[in-house]
C-alpha positions in Angstrom: -6.6 -18.7 -4.9 -7.3 -15.5 -3.4 -7.3 -16.6 0.1 -3.8 -15.2 0.9 -1.9 -12.3 -0.4 1.2 -10.6 0.1 1.5 -6.6 -0.3 4.9 -5.0 -0.8 4.2 -1.3 -0.7 5.8 2.2 -0.4 4.7 5.5 -1.5 5.6 5.0 -5.2 4.2 1.6 -5.9 2.8 -1.6 -4.6 3.3 -5.3 -5.4 0.4 -7.6 -4.8 1.2 -11.3 -4.9 -1.7 -13.8 -4.3 -0.7 -17.3 -2.8 2.9 -16.6 -4.0 2.1 -15.9 -7.8 3.9 -13.4 -9.7 3.1 -10.0 -8.3 1.0 -7.4 -10.1 2.4 -3.8 -9.9 0.2 -0.8 -8.9 1.8 2.7 -9.2 0.8 5.4 -7.0 1.7 8.1 -9.6 2.7 10.3 -6.8 4.7 13.3 -7.9 7.7 14.3 -5.8 6.4 18.0 -5.5 3.2 19.8 -6.7 3.0 23.4 -7.8 0.4 25.8 -7.3 0.0 29.5 -8.3 0.4 32.1 -5.5 -3.4 33.2 -5.9 -4.7 29.7 -5.6 -2.9 29.3 -2.4 -3.9 32.7 -1.1 -7.5 31.7 -1.5 -7.6 28.4 -0.3 -5.3 28.5 2.9 -1.5 27.9 3.3 0.6 26.0 1.1 1.6 23.5 3.5 -1.9 22.7 4.5 -3.0 22.7 0.8 -0.2 20.3 -0.1 -0.7 18.1 2.9 -4.5 17.5 2.1 -3.6 16.9 -1.5 -0.8 14.6 -0.6 -2.9 12.5 1.8 -5.9 12.4 -0.4 -3.8 11.0 -3.1 -2.2 8.3 -0.9 -5.6 7.3 0.4 -6.9 7.0 -3.3 -3.8 5.0 -4.0 -4.3 2.7 -0.9 -7.9 2.2 -1.8 -7.0 1.0 -5.3 -4.7 -1.6 -3.7 -7.4 -2.5 -1.3 -10.0 -3.1 -4.2 -7.3 -5.5 -5.8 -7.1 -7.5 -2.7 -11.0 -7.5 -1.8 -11.1 -11.3 -1.7 -8.1 -11.9 0.5 -8.6 -13.7 3.9 -5.0 -13.2 5.1 -2.8 -10.2 4.3 1.0 -10.1 4.6 2.1 -6.5 4.5 5.8 -5.6 4.0 7.9 -2.8 2.5 10.2 0.1 3.7 9.1 3.2 5.4 5.9 4.3 6.6 3.6 3.4 3.8 3.0 -0.3 5.3 1.7 1.3 8.4 -0.5 3.8 6.6 -1.9 1.1 4.5 -2.7 -0.8 7.7 -4.6 2.2 8.9 -6.4 2.4 5.6 -7.4 -1.3 5.8 -8.8 -0.7 9.3 -10.7 2.4 8.0 -12.4 -0.2 5.4 -13.2 -2.6 8.2 -10.5 -5.1 6.8 -8.0 -4.8 9.6 -8.8 -8.3 11.0 -7.5 -9.8 7.8 -3.9 -8.6 8.4 -1.5 -11.6 9.2 1.5 -9.6 9.9 3.2 -6.4 9.0 7.0 -6.6 8.2 9.8 -4.0 7.4 11.5 -5.2 4.1 13.8 -3.3 1.8 13.6 -3.0 -2.0 12.7 -6.4 -3.5 12.3 -8.1 -7.0 9.0 -9.2 -7.9 10.2 -12.8 -7.7 11.4 -12.1 -4.2 8.1 -10.7 -3.3 6.2 -13.8 -4.7 8.6 -16.1 -2.6 8.3 -14.2 0.7 4.6 -14.4 0.3 4.7 -18.1 -0.6 7.0 -18.8 2.4 5.2 -16.8 5.0 1.9 -18.4 4.3 3.4 -21.9 3.8 5.1 -21.5 7.5 1.8 -20.2 9.0 -0.4 -22.9 7.8 1.9 -25.9 9.1 
């Protein structure tokens, strides 16, 4: 059933768990640092601006991949550490899917089993 989904997300990876099933892992393939030649930077603007643009473009592409995998979800639980969960929420809103967000929670590192259990438990409690 694709009606409910839990998404544990950070900048490196996401785990998607439909109805408490074993989560599917999605990697962002984000590199910690990008290197550019000095000439390319001079022609295209400052290094900081170029790195920021590339970083956010990469993140948006990653978030869009996750969104495509949860397209059928009616209710979405988003959880994880750091800023990725709120950035993902913003991206869902950009795609006109913000009204499908059930809740956003802070959560540290979790095993796939813990992610599935959290998703299952949250939606069981919210339905009762």
